[in-house]
FIVOVEX-205616 format. One record per residue (C-alpha): z, y, x negated; residue in three letters. Coordinates in nm, 3 decimals. Example, Ala and Ser with C-alpha at 12.3 -4.5 7.8 and 13.67 -1.06 7.14 Angstrom:
# residues 2
       c3       c2       c1  res
    0.780   -0.450   -1.230  ALA
    0.714   -0.106   -1.367  SER
END
This chain:
# residues 133
       c3       c2       c1  res
   -0.754    5.384    0.343  MET
   -0.601    5.165    0.589  ASP
   -0.701    5.157    0.960  ARG
   -0.396    5.341    1.047  GLN
   -0.560    5.612    0.877  ASP
   -0.904    5.555    0.969  ALA
   -0.873    5.740    1.313  GLY
   -0.766    6.056    1.146  ARG
   -0.974    6.344    1.063  GLY
   -1.221    6.273    1.351  ARG
   -0.983    6.457    1.643  GLY
   -0.785    6.222    1.744  ARG
   -0.462    6.226    1.608  PRO
   -0.238    5.900    1.640  GLY
   -0.497    5.626    1.696  ARG
   -0.378    5.304    1.553  GLY
   -0.390    4.958    1.562  VAL
   -0.164    4.856    1.813  GLY
   -0.330    5.143    2.064  GLN
   -0.463    5.010    2.408  SER
   -0.853    5.071    2.438  LYS
   -0.825    5.237    2.736  LEU
   -0.634    5.526    2.547  THR
   -0.851    5.506    2.234  TRP
   -1.165    5.544    2.454  TYR
   -1.099    5.708    2.760  LEU
   -0.781    5.907    2.682  GLY
   -0.633    5.746    2.993  ILE
   -0.302    5.527    3.018  ALA
   -0.336    5.134    3.029  GLY
   -0.310    5.000    3.416  SER
   -0.089    4.722    3.463  PRO
   -0.264    4.555    3.747  PRO
   -0.573    4.537    3.565  LEU
   -0.416    4.438    3.213  THR
   -0.275    4.164    3.487  LEU
   -0.627    4.075    3.652  GLY
   -0.785    4.057    3.283  LEU
   -0.557    3.782    3.162  PHE
   -0.567    3.618    3.467  ALA
   -0.970    3.613    3.448  TRP
   -0.875    3.493    3.075  ALA
   -0.691    3.193    3.138  TRP
   -0.924    3.088    3.470  ALA
   -1.194    3.080    3.251  LEU
   -1.050    2.911    2.953  TRP
   -0.872    2.662    3.193  ALA
   -1.213    2.610    3.362  PHE
   -1.365    2.568    3.006  ALA
   -1.161    2.268    2.895  VAL
   -1.197    2.087    3.223  VAL
   -1.592    2.168    3.177  GLY
   -1.545    2.039    2.789  ALA
   -1.408    1.660    2.947  VAL
   -1.685    1.689    3.184  ALA
   -1.955    1.754    2.910  GLY
   -1.755    1.447    2.698  ILE
   -1.770    1.211    2.983  ARG
   -2.174    1.301    3.067  SER
   -2.482    1.141    2.950  ARG
   -2.609    1.474    2.690  HIS
   -2.199    1.420    2.492  ARG
   -2.438    1.495    2.177  ALA
   -2.540    1.882    2.315  PHE
   -2.165    1.946    2.476  TRP
   -1.993    1.781    2.179  VAL
   -2.176    2.049    1.961  LEU
   -2.051    2.321    2.181  VAL
   -1.739    2.206    2.163  ILE
   -1.679    2.161    1.790  VAL
   -1.873    2.501    1.716  THR
   -1.627    2.669    1.951  ILE
   -1.371    2.491    1.760  GLY
   -1.467    2.583    1.413  PHE
   -1.560    2.943    1.517  VAL
   -1.193    3.019    1.624  ILE
   -1.029    2.819    1.384  LEU
   -1.239    3.005    1.090  VAL
   -1.165    3.382    1.244  SER
   -0.809    3.318    1.339  ALA
   -0.575    3.470    1.104  GLY
   -0.508    3.834    0.892  LYS
   -0.902    3.828    0.807  ALA
   -1.033    3.779    1.164  GLY
   -1.179    3.991    1.413  ASP
   -1.271    3.978    1.773  ALA
   -1.633    4.075    1.664  ARG
   -1.636    3.740    1.525  PHE
   -1.569    3.557    1.792  ARG
   -1.826    3.743    2.010  ALA
   -2.084    3.516    1.956  PRO
   -1.891    3.221    2.128  LEU
   -1.912    3.375    2.487  VAL
   -2.174    3.259    2.591  PRO
   -2.105    2.886    2.455  LEU
   -1.742    2.899    2.696  ILE
   -1.932    3.065    3.006  ALA
   -2.130    2.748    2.978  LEU
   -1.840    2.497    2.923  LEU
   -1.705    2.683    3.243  ALA
   -1.973    2.677    3.450  ALA
   -1.991    2.322    3.406  LEU
   -1.570    2.271    3.434  GLY
   -1.649    2.501    3.789  VAL
   -1.938    2.237    3.893  ARG
   -1.742    1.916    3.802  ASP
   -1.432    2.050    4.047  CYS
   -1.670    2.176    4.328  VAL
   -1.839    1.787    4.300  ASP
   -1.519    1.654    4.284  ARG
   -1.404    1.870    4.613  LEU
   -1.723    1.792    4.805  ARG
   -1.703    1.390    4.707  ARG
   -1.314    1.415    4.756  GLY
   -1.158    1.274    4.500  ALA
   -0.907    0.966    4.592  VAL
   -0.668    0.791    4.400  ALA
   -0.785    0.506    4.198  PRO
   -0.682    0.185    4.432  GLY
   -0.765    0.382    4.761  ARG
   -1.073    0.347    4.969  VAL
   -1.186    0.631    5.164  ARG
   -1.246    0.610    5.506  ARG
   -1.610    0.564    5.521  GLU
   -1.653    0.352    5.208  GLN
   -1.449    0.111    5.446  ALA
   -1.600    0.156    5.804  ALA
   -1.925    0.093    5.618  VAL
   -1.824   -0.181    5.400  GLY
   -1.946   -0.020    5.030  ALA
   -1.777   -0.087    4.772  PRO
   -1.504    0.103    4.595  ASP
   -1.567    0.289    4.290  ARG
END
């Protein structure tokens, strides 16, 4: 019995693999603004996770962050394909959230520090005579 036939016999005909989860569980049509918002959230989460991965590799706790990155990569690689399912990737969500939080913290720190291009001296450093980093 394949997944297409699995929904039959429970009183809800037509439940198939390509059907929206909103329609599947709640019986309502999908919402394009909701879908767009969820995709935007997912892209922002992954973007900050990538920034967090780079920041983690450059931190003094490099071994821990490399373990987190390798674990995420391994599980995504193994759970991809025809036999893969989202339930196998669900335990990764806390690890991705950790990387994203590290990425957000790194971005905020850079904004607070007023990161400048290499070779340029900030006004405060020039006024105090502090060496350029």
